[in-house]
C-alpha positions in Angstrom: 11.6 8.3 -6.9 11.9 4.8 -8.2 9.4 2.3 -7.0 10.1 -1.3 -6.0 7.6 -3.8 -4.7 8.3 -6.6 -2.3 6.9 -10.0 -3.2 4.5 -9.6 -0.2 3.1 -6.3 -1.5 2.5 -7.8 -4.9 0.8 -10.8 -3.4 -1.3 -8.5 -1.2 -2.5 -6.4 -4.2 -3.2 -9.6 -6.2 -5.2 -11.0 -3.2 -7.2 -7.7 -2.9 -8.0 -7.8 -6.6 -9.1 -11.4 -6.6 -11.2 -11.0 -3.5 -13.0 -7.9 -4.8 -13.3 -9.1 -8.4 -15.5 -11.9 -7.2 -17.9 -9.5 -5.5 -17.8 -6.5 -7.8 -15.5 -6.2 -10.9 -16.1 -2.4 -11.1 -15.5 -2.0 -7.4 -12.2 -4.0 -7.7 -11.0 -1.6 -10.5 -11.9 1.4 -8.4 -10.0 0.1 -5.3 -6.9 -0.8 -7.4 -6.9 2.6 -9.1 -7.0 4.2 -5.7 -4.2 2.0 -4.3 -2.0 2.7 -7.3 -2.8 6.5 -7.2 -1.7 6.5 -3.6 1.5 4.6 -4.4 2.2 7.4 -7.0 1.6 10.0 -4.3 4.0 8.1 -2.0 6.7 8.1 -4.8 6.2 11.9 -5.3 6.4 12.8 -1.6 7.8 9.8 0.3 8.6 11.5 3.6 5.2 13.2 3.9 3.4 10.3 5.5 3.2 8.9 9.0 6.0 6.9 10.5 5.3 3.6 12.2 6.8 2.2 15.3 9.6 1.0 13.1 11.5 4.2 12.1 12.4 2.8 8.7 8.7 2.1 7.7 6.1 4.6 6.9 2.4 4.2 6.2 -0.1 5.9 3.9 -3.9 5.3 4.3 -6.1 5.1 1.2 -8.8 6.8 3.1 -11.8 6.1 0.9 -11.3 2.4 0.9 -9.3 2.1 4.2 -6.3 0.3 2.9 -2.9 0.9 4.5 0.2 0.9 2.3 3.4 0.3 4.3 6.7 1.3 2.6 10.3 2.3 3.2 12.6 4.9 1.6 16.2 4.2 0.8 18.1 6.7 -1.3 16.0 7.4 -4.4 13.9 4.3 -4.0 10.5 3.7 -2.4 9.9 0.1 -1.5 6.3 -0.9 -1.1 6.3 -3.5 1.6 2.8 -4.5 2.4 -0.8 -3.5 1.6 -3.7 -4.4 4.0 -7.2 -3.3 4.9 -7.6 -1.4 8.2 -10.2 -3.9 9.5 -7.6 -6.6 9.7 -5.5 -7.2 12.8 -2.5 -4.8 13.1 0.5 -5.7 11.1 3.5 -6.6 13.2 6.3 -5.8 10.8 8.3 -6.7 7.7 
């Protein structure tokens, strides 16, 4: 599957990186590696992960670091919509 990132998702990943980089550069690299590895899993098996209340959006949890990756599938494209930590207030939609 092809991957596409919404501007929001790119901004989320950048924000995660900047926040963690200040605290622990090696930790930031580990978290980003885990997020991108999860995105690759999503691309390989996009329909394998949990649906949200919106039937067009699915979510995959990066369990070790507790980040949620929200995405949609259209044809042969997976669109990464949003990435957020589970400790934040619930996301209300695209």
